[in-house]
N, C-alpha and C positions, 0 to 999 in steps of 0.2 A: 066555254067548255075547257076543262082541265084535261090534258093529255100527258102520257108518259113517253119520254123520248127514248127510242131504242138504240140508235146509232147515229153516226155522222155520214153525210154523203161526201163526194169528191170536192165539193165547194165549201165544206165545213158547216153545212146546215144540218140541224137536227132532223131526224126522220121518225115519224110516227104513222100509225094507220087509224083511220076513222071510217067506219062503215065500208071497209074494203078498199078505201082510197088512200093512196100515199100522200102524206102531208110533209112538205119540206119547210122547216121553220128556222129562219135566220136567228142566230144568237142563242139557240137552245143547245144544251149539252146532254150526252147520254146519261141516263139515270135520273134526269130531272123531271119534275112535273111543272107544266107551264100552261098559260093561256096564250092565245095567239090571234092575230088579225090577218085574214087572207087578202092578198093583193092580186092573185091570178088564179083563175079556176079553169081546169081542163077536165075532160071526161074521166081520166084515170089518176090524176094527181092535182094537188093544189100547192101554190107557193104562198108562204106566209112570213110575217115577222112576229117575233116574240112580244107579247104584251106584258106579262108578269110571270115571275118565277115563284111558284108556290112551294116547291121543294128543290133546293139548290144542290148541285153536284159538289162533292168535296174538292173537285179539281177546278171549280170556278174561282177566278181571281178578278180583281179590279183592273181593267185595261189601263195601261200606262199613258196611252196617247189620248188627248182630249178630243181628237177628231174621229176616234174609233166609233164605228156605227154609222157614220156619215161618209167617210172616205172609203172608196172601193179598193184601196191598196191592201189592207189587212182584213182577215176574216176570223182570226182565232186568238186575238189578244185576251179574250175572256177565259181562255183555257190555259191552265198551268203548263209550263214549257215541257216538262217530261210527259204530260198527257198529250200534247201535240205530237210528240215523237211516237208515242204508243198508238195513237189514232192512225198515223201515216203507215206504221208497220202493219196495222190491221187492214188498211185499205189495200196495201200491196198483197198481203196473203189472201184476202178475199177475192181480189181480181185474178190472181194466179189460179185459184180454184174455180171460181164461178165462170170466168171467161175462158181460161186456158185448160181447165181440168188437170192441172199439175200442182204438185206441192214440192217445195224445196226440202231436200234431205236435212238441211240445217239452216237455221235463221241466224244471219250475221248480226253482230252487235251494231246497233244504230250509230251512225256518225252524227255528232251534233257539237255545237260550240256556242259562242256568245250569241244571244238572241236579239240584242239591241245594237244599233249603230253598225250593222254588218254590211249594209248595201253599198257597194262600190260603183254600181252602175244603176242608172234610173233614167226614165224619160218622163219629164213633167210638163204639164200643159200650162199655157199662158192665156189669160182671157182679159181683154180690155173691157172694163166695166164703166168707162167714163160717162156713158149716157145715163147711168143709174146712180153710181156712188163715187165717181171720180177716183177710181182705184183700179189697179191692175192686179188680178189674182194669179198667183203662181202656186201650183200644187197638182195633186192627183184628181181624177174625176170622182164625183160622188158615186155611190152604189147605184147601179141600174140607171145611170144618167150621163149625159154629156156635159153637165154643169161641172165647173171646177170648184173644189172645196176652198173656202176662205181659210187657208192654213196659216198657222204661225210657226209650226215646227213639225218635224217628222222624226219619230223615234227610231225608225229602222235605217235612216241615213246617218252617216257619221256626224257627230255633234257640230263640227266646224262647217259642214255642208248644210245641215239642218238650219243653222243660224243664218244662212244666206237667203232663206225663202222670202222673208219680208223685205230685206234690202234689195233683192232682185226685182220684186214688184215695184219698189220705189224707183229703181233705176229705169226700168222699162217704161214706167209712167212718164219719164222725162224725154223719151226718145220720139223722134218724128214718126217712126214706124211702129208705134206702140200697138196699133191695131193689125199690124202685118207681121207679127212675131208670135206664132202659135205654139211654139214648143222649144224646150231646152233639154238637151241630152247631157247627162252627167257621166263622166268617165274618169275614175280616179286611178292614179298609178302610184308607184313607190315614191316618186319625187315631184309629181305635178298633179294639180286638180284642173281638169279640163271641163269647160262648159261650152257645148256646141249650140249656137243660136240658129234656129231655123228662120231665116228671114225671107220675106216675100217681095220686099222692095229694097233698093240700095240704101246703105247707110249714108247719112249726111256727114260733113266734117264735124258738126257739133255732136252728132251721135257717136262718132269715133272717139272724140275727146272724152265723153262721158264713160264709154266702155273702158278706155285705157286707164282712167282715174280709178274706176271700180276694181279693175284687175290689179292695179298696184296696191290699193288699200287692202284687198281681201286675199291677195296671193293666189289668184287663179289665172288660168290662161283661157282666153276666148278663142273659139273657132267659129266659123260661119258655114252655113249650108244653104244654098240658094235653090237647089232642086233635089236631085237624087243623091245617093251616097257618094258618087264620084265627084260631087261639087263641094265636098267638105274641105275647108282650107283653114290653116292657122291664121288668126288675125293679130292677136297681141297677148303677151310679148312673144316675139319671134325667136328669142334665144332661150325659151323655157326648156327644161330637160324633156326628153322623149317619154311618152307613156310606156310603162312596162309593169309586169308583175313577175314574181320570182317563185321558183320551186326549190327552196334551199336544200332540201333533202337530196336532190339530184343535181345540185350545182347548176341550175338553169335559170336564165333570165329571158323573159318573153316580151319583146317589144310588140306594140300593137297600135293601130289607129283607133280614134275614139268611137267610130261607128262599127268596127269589127267585133264579132261576137267573142266575148270572154264571159266567164262565170261571174255573177254578181257578188259572190261571197268567197273571197280569196282564201280565207282560213279553211272553210269546208272543202274548197277545191283542192287544197293541198292534201287534206286527209283522204279525199276521194281518190286522188291520184295514187297515194300510198296504198290504199286498199286495192285498187285495180291492179297495180303492179304486184302486190303480194299474191293475188289470185291468179294472175297471168303467169307469174314466175318466169320471166324471160331469161334465157340462158345464152351465153356466147355460142355462136354457131347456128342458132335458130333463126328462121326467117318468119317474121310476124307481120300480119296485116293490121293496120289501124284504119278502120273504115268510118267515114264521116269525121275525118281527123281534124277539121278546122285549121287553126294556126299551129297545131302540133302539141296541144296540151298533154296528150298521152304519148304521142309518137316519140318525142325527144327523151322523156324518161325511159321509155323502152330501149331506145338506142343507147342511152347512158349505161344501161345494164349489160351492154355488150352484144345484144342481138342486132341482126339486120332487120330494118323495119320499112315497110312500104305504106305510106299514108295516102289515102284516096279521099278526095273532096270534090263536090260539085262546083264550088265557087272558084273561078280563076283567081280572083283577088286573094282569097284565103290560101290557095295553093302557093301563090307568089310569096305571101307573108310567111308561110311555113318553110319554104325553101330558104328564105332570108334568115329565119330564126335558127334553122339547122346550121347554117354557115356561121351565124353569130356565136353559137354555142360550141363550135368546133365538132359538129356531129354530121356534117354533110357526107362523110364517107360511109356512115352506117344508116342514114335516113334518106330515102328518096320519096318524092311526092308526085302524084298523078291526078289529073282532073278527069272525073267521070261522074255521070248521073247515076248514082247507085239506086235510085228509085226505078230505073229502067234496067237493072242488072239482069243478065242472062247467064246461063251456064257457060256460054262461049266467052262472054266478056270477063267473067271471073277466071276462067281457065287461062285467058291471055295474061293475067297478072302473075301466073306461075303458082307453084306449090307453096303453101304456108303451114308451118308447124302449129301455130296458134293464131288467134284472131281476137281483136278488140273491136266492138261495134258501139258507137255512141251516136245514134241517130236523133233527129229532131222529133217533135211530138208525134208525127205520123208513123214512126217506127220503121222497121226494115223488112217488111214481109216479102217483097219481091227479091231482095238480096238473099234472104234465107231460102226461099224456094229455089233460087239459082244454084244453091250448094249441091242439090241433087245427090245427097249421100256422100259427096266427096269433100266435105268440110274438114277442117283441122281437128285434132284431137281435143282441143280446149278452146272455148269461146268465153270471153268476158263481155257482158252486155251492160252498158251504162244507159240508163233510161230517165227521161224527164216526164214520162207518161205511163203510169202503171197498167193502164188498160191495153195500150199497144204492146207493152212488154209481155203481158199475159197472152195476148193473141200470138205474138211471135214465139213465145215459149212453147205454146201448143204446137207450132210448126216444127220447132227444133226437137221437141220430145217425141211427138206422135208421128211425124213424117220423116225426120232426119236421124232419128235414133240416138239422140243425146239424153243424158240424165241431168236434171236440174239439181246440182250438188248443193248450192247455197244461194241465198238471196237476202237482201236487207236494204234499209233506207238510209239516206243521207239528208239531214234537215237543212237543205241549201237555202230555203226561204222561210225562216221562222215567222210565225204569226200569220202565215198564209196556208191555204189548203194544198199548195203545190207539193207533189211527192217526187223526189229524186230517188232513184234506186239503182242497185247494182246486182247482177246475177252471174253465177258461174255455171257453165254447161260443159259436160265432158262426155266423151265416148269411152266405153270400156275397152 
């Protein structure tokens, strides 16, 4: 059956309707006519893969990666880059209206940049295939599967890291613990490339020698992780430079540990911080809250602009990192940090933080509903909300507008994850 594709869903799948049922078709683009094969049937919808394009969209392009369609990492490489941004902007606007019943007074120009080689953080899987093909696979999982893709390169990783995929498989294949090393976490800084090996058994002296030789040859630093995040330790070389990223516009350097949260796309992060600060417009003498502050990504630029800022974060480790980063950048006199579970925020807990002139909120995917309810009409005159999930942003926008009396002045997207359906966005709320 040939169907016409109406739009894309949040996972980048084409949407059509057949006999009153919604069909989600992987690989199909809006405006196309396609045939499809169903792999899951439910009473109200079906999931399918595209079989053939009978009329192609003008935005369709040839995917750059040979693993596209098999690898679960990217879902939109077949869509031209500007089209990806337009689709994400549409997802944001649709969610704001259909979920939150709000519309922004103005749409911000989308933030976007280089679409290839941008990913400075990644978690890749390792699979020992010695029983079948005497090979260790290093890569991302296949779509809808726990199998690891037999990858040769990854186009969204920086080229020098992509080039390590096959050598890493060869290295791990020589280790005594090849079947006990399920994951590698990649964290790249200004001056060092860190690979964290999740190891389930101790390394032997021969293993250590192989890792050291690989690190010397490929200019990487190995860390090991035996259990939880608190077991992450540098292995070799021990004299490597520390991990950090910079926000040059604000004269800030941010040291971090390899398993601490930082944005995967440092160029877009810089532009997002610039946008957030422009919307927030911090002024000397103002007292500003940065809620879900992490290691201080927005807090320290706010302080650099002369305001006094209080960062609040649930993770004790990130609070300690933020305090250290404030001291490192000479901003401890204007930036303070407190640990609190903002998902359990109450009017009393917020009141205990004191009065704020402005507020920045940057929650995880679950959003900040309890925090917003806790404002109880006593919120600051301006709130900038940075979101990694447009549906929870829309839900929270409804609370801010309909319950707390704010106006949604502006909203827009940042293409933090090109070639994926992930939508990063930013919104400005003000009280008259």
